[in-house]
N, C-alpha and C positions, 0 to 999 in steps of 0.2 A: 718136484718142489716149487714149480712156477705157478701153480694154481693160486689165483687171487693176487698175483703180482703184476706190476707193469712190465711189459716186455717190448723189445724192438726186434723187428723182423730183418733177417739178413740171409743172403745166399740162396734165395728162391730163383731158380733158373727159369721155371715155367711162367712166372709172373714177376719179372724184375721190377715192375713199378711198385711192388709191395716193399721192396728192400728199403730200409730206413724208416718204415712206418712203425708207429707205436700203437699199443693197445693193451688189453688186459686178458690174461689167461683165465678163462672161465672154468674149464674142467679138462680132464684127461680121458681120452677114449682108449681103454686098454685093448679093445678088439682091433682098432686101427693104428694103435701106437702113435697117436697124434693129439695135440692140444687143440681144443676149441677156443679160439681167440676172438674177442670183440675188438675190432679196430676203432680208432678214434672217429672214423666216419660213421660208425654204428653197425656196419656189416659184420657178420661172424664168419670166420674162416677156420678150416681144419688144417693145422700145420705140424710138420715134423719137429720134434724137439731140437734137432740140429739146426733148424732155421730160426730159433728163438734165443734171445739173450735177455737176462734180467736187466732192467733199467734201475740204476741206483741214483736217487736224488739226494744230493748233499744239502747241508744246511744253508749253503750260500755264504757269500762273503769271504774275506781272506782270513786265514788263521793269524793269530797274533796276540 
């Protein structure tokens, strides 16, 4: 359900520099069980679903 959504990368042990990076989930590769993600830098990575979390953007401001 992450395809087309903004995501944040977390828990990547092999490339810890990616943790905290945001991007967009482009597609899901059923054969590899991984999402193809375009990072904000423009590069595309293949990442496990466990390493991605959806980014929710609020409307901003304080409720009241």
